[in-house]
C-alpha positions in Angstrom: 35.0 -52.3 8.9 32.2 -49.7 9.0 32.2 -46.9 6.3 30.2 -43.7 6.4 29.5 -40.8 4.2 27.0 -38.2 3.1 25.2 -39.6 0.1 22.2 -39.0 -2.2 20.1 -41.8 -3.7 20.2 -42.0 -7.4 18.2 -45.2 -7.9 16.9 -48.2 -6.1 15.5 -51.5 -7.4 14.0 -54.6 -6.0 16.3 -57.5 -5.1 14.4 -60.7 -4.1 11.1 -60.5 -2.2 11.8 -57.6 0.2 15.4 -56.5 -0.4 16.8 -53.7 -2.5 19.9 -52.6 -4.3 20.5 -48.8 -3.9 22.7 -46.7 -6.1 24.3 -43.8 -4.3 26.4 -40.8 -5.2 28.5 -40.4 -2.1 30.7 -37.6 -1.0 33.6 -39.8 0.1 33.4 -42.8 -2.2 31.8 -41.6 -5.4 29.3 -43.9 -7.1 28.5 -47.1 -5.2 25.8 -49.8 -5.1 24.7 -51.1 -1.7 22.5 -53.9 -0.6 19.6 -53.0 1.7 18.0 -55.7 3.8 14.2 -55.7 3.8 13.6 -52.0 3.2 10.3 -52.8 1.5 8.8 -54.3 4.6 6.3 -52.0 6.5 8.4 -51.8 9.7 11.7 -51.3 7.9 14.2 -49.2 9.8 15.1 -47.4 6.6 11.7 -45.8 6.1 11.8 -43.4 3.1 15.5 -42.8 3.3 16.2 -45.0 0.3 13.9 -43.1 -2.1 15.6 -41.4 -5.1 16.9 -37.8 -4.4 17.0 -38.4 -0.6 20.1 -36.9 1.0 21.4 -38.8 4.0 24.3 -39.8 6.1 24.8 -43.5 5.6 26.9 -46.3 7.1 27.7 -49.6 5.4 29.9 -52.6 5.9 31.6 -55.3 3.8 34.6 -55.8 1.5 35.0 -53.3 -1.3 35.3 -56.1 -3.9 31.8 -57.4 -3.0 28.3 -55.9 -2.7 28.4 -54.0 0.6 25.5 -53.8 3.0 23.9 -50.6 4.2 23.3 -50.7 8.0 22.1 -47.1 8.7 20.6 -44.2 6.8 19.8 -41.0 8.6 17.9 -38.4 6.4 19.4 -35.0 6.2 17.0 -33.7 3.5 14.3 -35.5 1.6 13.8 -32.8 -1.1 10.1 -33.7 -0.8 9.0 -30.4 -2.4 11.0 -31.4 -5.5 9.7 -34.9 -5.7 6.1 -33.6 -5.4 6.6 -31.4 -8.5 6.2 -33.9 -11.3 7.7 -31.8 -14.1 10.7 -30.8 -11.9 11.3 -34.3 -10.6 11.3 -35.6 -14.2 14.0 -33.1 -15.2 16.0 -33.9 -12.1 15.6 -37.6 -12.8 17.3 -37.1 -16.1 20.3 -35.7 -14.2 20.3 -38.7 -11.9 20.5 -41.0 -14.9 23.5 -39.0 -16.2 25.3 -39.5 -12.9 24.7 -43.2 -13.1 25.8 -43.4 -16.7 29.0 -41.2 -16.5 30.3 -41.3 -13.0 33.1 -43.8 -12.6 32.5 -46.2 -9.7 34.3 -45.6 -6.4 36.0 -42.4 -7.5 35.1 -39.4 -5.2 34.3 -36.2 -7.0 33.7 -33.7 -4.2 33.4 -30.7 -6.5 30.6 -32.4 -8.4 28.9 -33.7 -5.3 28.9 -30.2 -3.7 27.6 -28.7 -6.9 24.8 -31.2 -7.0 23.8 -30.5 -3.4 24.0 -26.8 -3.8 21.8 -26.9 -6.9 19.2 -29.0 -5.2 19.1 -26.7 -2.1 18.9 -23.6 -4.4 16.0 -25.2 -6.4 14.2 -26.1 -3.2 14.5 -22.6 -1.8 13.9 -20.5 -4.9 11.6 -22.7 -6.8 13.4 -21.7 -10.0 14.9 -24.7 -11.8 15.2 -24.5 -15.6 18.5 -22.7 -15.8 20.0 -24.5 -12.8 19.1 -28.0 -14.1 20.7 -27.2 -17.5 23.7 -25.7 -15.8 24.1 -28.9 -13.7 24.0 -31.1 -16.8 26.6 -28.9 -18.5 29.0 -28.9 -15.5 28.6 -32.6 -15.0 29.7 -33.3 -18.5 32.5 -30.7 -18.2 33.9 -32.0 -15.0 33.8 -35.6 -16.2 35.4 -34.8 -19.5 32.5 -35.4 -21.8 32.1 -31.9 -23.3 33.8 -30.9 -26.6 36.2 -28.0 -26.8 34.3 -24.8 -27.5 37.4 -22.7 -28.0 39.4 -24.6 -30.6 38.4 -26.7 -33.6 38.3 -30.3 -32.6 40.1 -31.4 -35.8 42.7 -28.8 -36.7 42.9 -27.2 -33.2 42.8 -23.6 -34.6 40.8 -21.0 -32.8 37.1 -21.2 -33.7 36.2 -18.2 -35.9 33.6 -17.6 -38.6 31.0 -20.4 -39.2 31.1 -23.1 -36.5 29.7 -26.6 -36.7 29.2 -29.7 -34.6 29.6 -33.3 -35.7 30.3 -36.6 -34.0 31.3 -35.1 -30.6 33.5 -32.3 -32.0 33.0 -28.6 -32.5 34.7 -27.8 -35.8 35.5 -24.9 -38.1 34.2 -24.4 -41.7 37.5 -25.3 -43.2 37.5 -28.8 -41.5 33.9 -29.3 -42.4 34.7 -28.7 -46.1 37.9 -30.7 -46.1 36.8 -33.7 -44.0 33.1 -34.0 -43.9 30.1 -33.8 -46.2 28.2 -30.7 -45.3 24.9 -32.4 -46.3 25.5 -35.1 -43.6 22.6 -35.0 -41.2 25.0 -35.4 -38.3 26.5 -32.0 -39.0 24.8 -29.2 -37.1 25.5 -25.5 -37.5 26.1 -23.7 -34.2 25.5 -20.0 -33.5 28.5 -18.0 -32.2 26.4 -16.9 -29.3 25.8 -20.6 -28.3 29.5 -21.6 -28.6 30.6 -18.5 -26.6 28.1 -19.1 -23.7 28.9 -22.8 -23.6 32.6 -22.1 -23.4 32.0 -19.6 -20.6 29.4 -21.6 -18.6 31.7 -24.6 -18.4 34.0 -22.6 -16.2 31.4 -20.9 -14.0 30.6 -21.5 -10.4 26.9 -22.0 -9.4 26.7 -18.6 -7.7 27.7 -16.8 -10.8 24.7 -18.2 -12.7 22.4 -16.1 -10.5 24.2 -12.9 -11.5 24.0 -13.4 -15.2 20.9 -12.9 -17.4 20.6 -15.4 -20.2 17.8 -15.2 -22.7 15.2 -17.9 -22.8 16.0 -18.5 -26.4 19.7 -19.1 -25.7 18.8 -21.5 -22.8 16.7 -23.5 -25.2 19.6 -23.6 -27.6 21.9 -24.8 -24.8 19.4 -27.5 -23.7 18.9 -28.7 -27.3 22.6 -28.9 -27.9 23.2 -30.9 -24.7 20.3 -33.3 -25.7 21.8 -33.8 -29.1 25.3 -34.3 -27.8 24.1 -36.9 -25.3 22.0 -38.8 -27.7 24.2 -38.8 -30.8 27.8 -38.5 -29.8 28.6 -40.0 -26.4 29.2 -43.7 -26.4 30.3 -45.6 -23.3 
């Protein structure tokens, strides 16, 4: 049976002397790994279509319980302008890594796929990327269930009021901090009310709404720092 889907390359790596394994985020099948025969040969029919960030329509064959083989890859968009910008490509590569880490295999997520593609096309067109890459990270974690609750305390479930803190993957109130945790614990981080409010709101936004809202650079730095801390200290797979 032949399968086909729109797909974007997240990663590829060598397999044997000339073959490759390619990791795709596909519109119809979610995260999949496919075997590519001889793509590293000079006259390969795949050309540059297996490079990370390449958006293509692919066809592949094989049983689902085995490593399937890609037989065709037609480039829709290479996003070459993004790949040529080292700093931008580095930031996008971080997002590719998050897709690989958090996406469940073979579970389509059309909303996230469309958000990813819309974000890349916006960045390509507008050459404005900082806020959109951060937003993409936030939405990825939100849609896949890896963001904490920013509305209610993660321990007592009361509405978050007054001083707000973050520890071990939870956003918590001061009462729970004092009753359950040592405030001197280095894993406890104080969060500004402005940060908690914007994180709660942004997790529900659509991409187009981001363009209508002005968020200060300082607040975006807070958001980025929070996401980095959350990813490196709290999420374990």
